[in-house]
C-alpha positions as a printed NumPy array, in Angstrom:
array([[ -7.236,  17.787,  -3.195],
       [ -4.621,  18.396,  -0.49 ],
       [ -1.433,  16.532,  -1.436],
       [  0.842,  18.15 ,   1.112],
       [  3.238,  15.974,   3.092],
       [  1.315,  14.749,   6.14 ],
       [  2.795,  11.83 ,   8.114],
       [ -0.164,  11.832,  10.515],
       [ -2.471,  10.47 ,   7.837],
       [ -4.072,   7.058,   7.399],
       [ -4.292,   6.155,   3.719],
       [ -6.5  ,   3.353,   2.38 ],
       [ -7.745,   2.186,  -1.009],
       [-10.663,   0.426,  -2.593],
       [-11.07 ,   0.612,  -6.34 ],
       [-14.781,   1.434,  -6.207],
       [-16.213,   4.666,  -4.81 ],
       [-18.417,   2.715,  -2.379],
       [-16.442,  -0.062,  -0.646],
       [-18.34 ,  -3.167,   0.502],
       [-20.009,  -2.723,   3.923],
       [-17.524,  -5.004,   5.69 ],
       [-14.606,  -2.89 ,   4.509],
       [-16.405,   0.325,   5.38 ],
       [-16.68 ,  -0.964,   8.944],
       [-13.007,  -1.89 ,   9.144],
       [-11.808,   1.36 ,   7.633],
       [-14.119,   3.202,   9.993],
       [-12.384,   1.491,  12.913],
       [ -9.114,   3.146,  11.93 ],
       [-10.769,   6.528,  11.582],
       [-12.528,   6.303,  14.949],
       [ -9.512,   5.007,  16.873],
       [ -7.14 ,   7.663,  15.515],
       [ -8.85 ,  11.065,  15.769],
       [ -5.531,  12.909,  15.498],
       [ -4.882,  11.445,  12.048],
       [ -6.276,  12.548,   8.73 ],
       [ -8.147,   9.575,   7.238],
       [ -8.051,   9.298,   3.438],
       [ -9.822,   6.637,   1.393],
       [ -8.961,   6.635,  -2.309],
       [-10.627,   4.821,  -5.178],
       [ -9.427,   4.243,  -8.727],
       [-10.6  ,   7.643,  -9.966],
       [ -9.446,   9.734,  -6.999],
       [ -6.127,   7.873,  -6.836],
       [ -5.534,   8.527, -10.542],
       [ -6.29 ,  12.222, -10.012],
       [ -3.78 ,  12.394,  -7.166],
       [ -1.118,  10.597,  -9.201],
       [ -1.644,  12.928, -12.131],
       [ -1.102,  15.944,  -9.863],
       [  1.988,  14.386,  -8.277],
       [  3.677,  12.764, -11.281],
       [  2.045,  13.974, -14.48 ],
       [  0.02 ,  12.547, -17.324],
       [  2.286,   9.629, -18.239],
       [  2.05 ,   8.057, -14.791],
       [ -1.663,   8.817, -14.658],
       [ -2.3  ,   6.998, -17.937],
       [ -0.132,   4.058, -16.909],
       [ -2.051,   3.722, -13.639],
       [ -5.428,   3.758, -15.385],
       [ -4.218,   0.973, -17.681],
       [ -3.837,  -1.409, -14.703],
       [ -6.611,  -4.003, -14.719],
       [ -6.385,  -5.663, -11.291],
       [ -7.458,  -3.579,  -8.259],
       [ -4.8  ,  -5.156,  -6.028],
       [ -2.109,  -4.019,  -8.447],
       [ -3.648,  -0.548,  -8.528],
       [ -3.341,  -0.466,  -4.738],
       [  0.265,  -1.698,  -4.833],
       [  1.257,   1.051,  -7.254],
       [ -0.692,   3.79 ,  -5.524],
       [  0.614,   3.078,  -2.014],
       [  4.241,   3.497,  -3.045],
       [  3.687,   6.569,  -5.204],
       [  1.502,   8.342,  -2.65 ],
       [  3.615,   7.605,   0.424],
       [  6.822,   8.588,  -1.345],
       [  5.465,  12.077,  -1.949],
       [  2.977,  12.62 ,   0.87 ],
       [  3.905,  10.265,   3.723],
       [  1.501,   8.743,   6.203],
       [  0.371,   5.249,   7.157],
       [ -0.862,   2.869,   4.503],
       [ -3.254,   0.245,   5.834],
       [ -4.91 ,  -2.363,   3.624],
       [ -8.682,  -1.967,   3.604],
       [ -9.388,  -5.406,   5.1  ],
       [ -7.122,  -4.861,   8.122],
       [ -8.725,  -4.755,  11.588],
       [ -7.842,  -1.937,  13.979],
       [ -7.494,  -3.217,  17.546],
       [ -5.756,  -0.193,  19.1  ],
       [ -4.796,   3.401,  18.203],
       [ -1.573,   3.818,  16.239],
       [ -0.076,   6.071,  18.903],
       [ -0.308,   3.206,  21.376],
       [  2.234,   1.058,  19.56 ],
       [  3.72 ,   2.735,  16.478],
       [  6.977,   4.706,  16.817],
       [  5.969,   7.901,  15.044],
       [  9.589,   9.072,  15.148],
       [ 10.736,   6.2  ,  12.943],
       [ 11.432,   6.988,   9.301],
       [  9.709,   3.99 ,   7.75 ],
       [  8.006,   1.036,   9.434],
       [  6.694,  -2.194,   7.912],
       [  5.563,  -5.534,   9.288],
       [  6.647,  -9.115,   8.689],
       [  3.952, -11.792,   8.728],
       [  4.541, -15.209,  10.299],
       [  6.445, -17.464,   7.933],
       [  8.036, -14.638,   5.982],
       [ 11.793, -15.054,   5.658],
       [ 13.794, -11.791,   5.814],
       [ 14.11 ,  -9.563,   3.933],
       [ 10.545, -10.362,   2.822],
       [  7.98 ,  -8.001,   4.366],
       [  4.241,  -7.422,   4.163],
       [  3.352,  -4.339,   2.145],
       [ -0.135,  -4.074,   3.648],
       [  1.111,  -1.768,   6.398],
       [  3.639,   1.005,   5.743],
       [  4.35 ,   4.044,   7.904],
       [  6.484,   6.856,   6.464],
       [  7.411,  10.011,   8.364],
       [  9.986,  11.531,   5.974],
       [  9.453,  12.696,   2.39 ],
       [ 11.064,  10.857,  -0.507],
       [ 12.519,   7.99 ,   1.479],
       [ 15.206,   6.203,  -0.614],
       [ 13.575,   2.796,  -0.184],
       [ 10.277,   4.03 ,  -1.594],
       [ 12.147,   5.988,  -4.244],
       [ 13.754,   2.838,  -5.611],
       [ 10.483,   0.934,  -5.33 ],
       [  8.756,   3.713,  -7.268],
       [ 11.433,   3.636,  -9.97 ],
       [ 10.863,  -0.084, -10.467],
       [  7.102,   0.289, -10.451],
       [  7.248,   3.123, -12.974],
       [  9.26 ,   0.973, -15.368],
       [  6.843,  -1.938, -14.956],
       [  3.616,  -0.037, -15.589],
       [  5.003,   2.313, -18.242],
       [  6.12 ,  -0.668, -20.31 ],
       [  3.298,  -2.991, -19.238],
       [  5.702,  -5.615, -17.991],
       [  5.128,  -8.845, -16.125],
       [  2.312, -11.211, -15.298],
       [  2.737, -11.579, -11.529],
       [  1.529,  -8.778,  -9.239],
       [  3.434,  -9.933,  -6.152],
       [  6.757, -10.092,  -7.94 ],
       [  6.45 ,  -7.016, -10.143],
       [  4.973,  -4.379,  -7.803],
       [  4.146,  -6.083,  -4.494],
       [  5.904,  -7.669,  -1.548],
       [  8.285,  -9.609,  -3.78 ],
       [  9.557,  -6.374,  -5.262],
       [  9.909,  -4.894,  -1.755],
       [ 12.056,  -7.877,  -0.794],
       [ 14.327,  -7.292,  -3.755],
       [ 14.788,  -3.609,  -2.869],
       [ 15.494,  -4.434,   0.78 ],
       [ 18.342,  -6.69 ,  -0.372],
       [ 20.266,  -3.476,  -1.046],
       [ 21.621,  -2.411,   2.361],
       [ 21.992,   1.202,   1.243],
       [ 18.248,   1.387,   0.586],
       [ 17.193,  -0.396,   3.773],
       [ 18.702,   2.268,   6.048],
       [ 16.022,   3.879,   8.161],
       [ 13.624,   0.98 ,   7.509],
       [ 12.222,  -0.714,  10.617],
       [ 10.504,  -4.08 ,  10.305],
       [  8.304,  -5.343,  13.142],
       [  7.356,  -8.984,  13.539],
       [  3.614,  -9.491,  13.461],
       [  3.8  , -11.319,  16.803],
       [  4.826,  -8.022,  18.405],
       [  1.829,  -6.088,  17.063],
       [ -0.897,  -8.741,  16.747],
       [ -2.763,  -7.311,  19.744],
       [ -2.958,  -3.935,  17.956],
       [ -4.016,  -4.951,  14.449],
       [ -5.143,  -8.035,  12.551],
       [ -4.656,  -8.407,   8.835],
       [ -7.474,  -9.561,   6.58 ],
       [ -7.99 , -10.234,   2.877],
       [-10.046,  -8.754,   0.071],
       [-11.238, -12.303,  -0.672],
       [-13.538, -11.914,   2.338],
       [-15.72 ,  -9.613,   0.221],
       [-14.911, -10.439,  -3.408],
       [-14.554, -14.211,  -3.099],
       [-11.526, -16.37 ,  -3.694],
       [-12.154, -16.709,  -7.434],
       [-11.858, -12.928,  -7.878],
       [ -8.684, -12.564,  -5.823],
       [ -5.703, -11.108,  -7.693],
       [ -3.665, -14.28 ,  -7.197],
       [ -6.285, -16.199,  -9.193],
       [ -7.15 , -13.566, -11.793],
       [ -3.531, -12.953, -12.791],
       [ -3.316, -16.542, -14.026],
       [ -5.99 , -16.025, -16.659],
       [ -6.103, -12.265, -17.264],
       [ -3.607,  -9.673, -18.399],
       [ -2.477,  -7.267, -15.693],
       [ -3.403,  -4.426, -18.061],
       [ -6.363,  -3.287, -20.111],
       [ -5.9  ,  -3.528, -23.864]])
């Protein structure tokens, strides 16, 4: 497995080795539209293998203890991009145009803000990183490591997702080099989707976290 730093990579995740057909189509759109980018699709097993190589056995074991796939994706995106760079794109996201057509590849770190999100809240479903070990991701990774190592929390969004990103962005020293684009500016280039389109609303992380532990026993 090549874990070298490669900002011209598209990184996606689905917990199973064979994503549902709808997601295979959408992920294939990103691959086809961006031939100059390495396209990587990780699942729970391959992501755990990568994390073990990057961070060691403790992180590997903590990752495998995560029950909800959405939380697995939240943890993996931060840990992988911090070390290896690239563009994280949620599996359900539609590609409407090549990245080079609209994304500033010279920017250090780029995220998007969905309609209705109040700054500093951002969407963590799209993250572009062109420099290794960006301080923002470093702090996010520190917080995530504490959460999963100690099996903390019962809310994915707050502990390891966009809510945690918001909290980190509140620190001005960590937000340097972070660019946030309003979705209205890029909506002709991509369209976000949801895993509930393939797993159903009842299996969405926001529902499951109310009745299940975030971690395996």
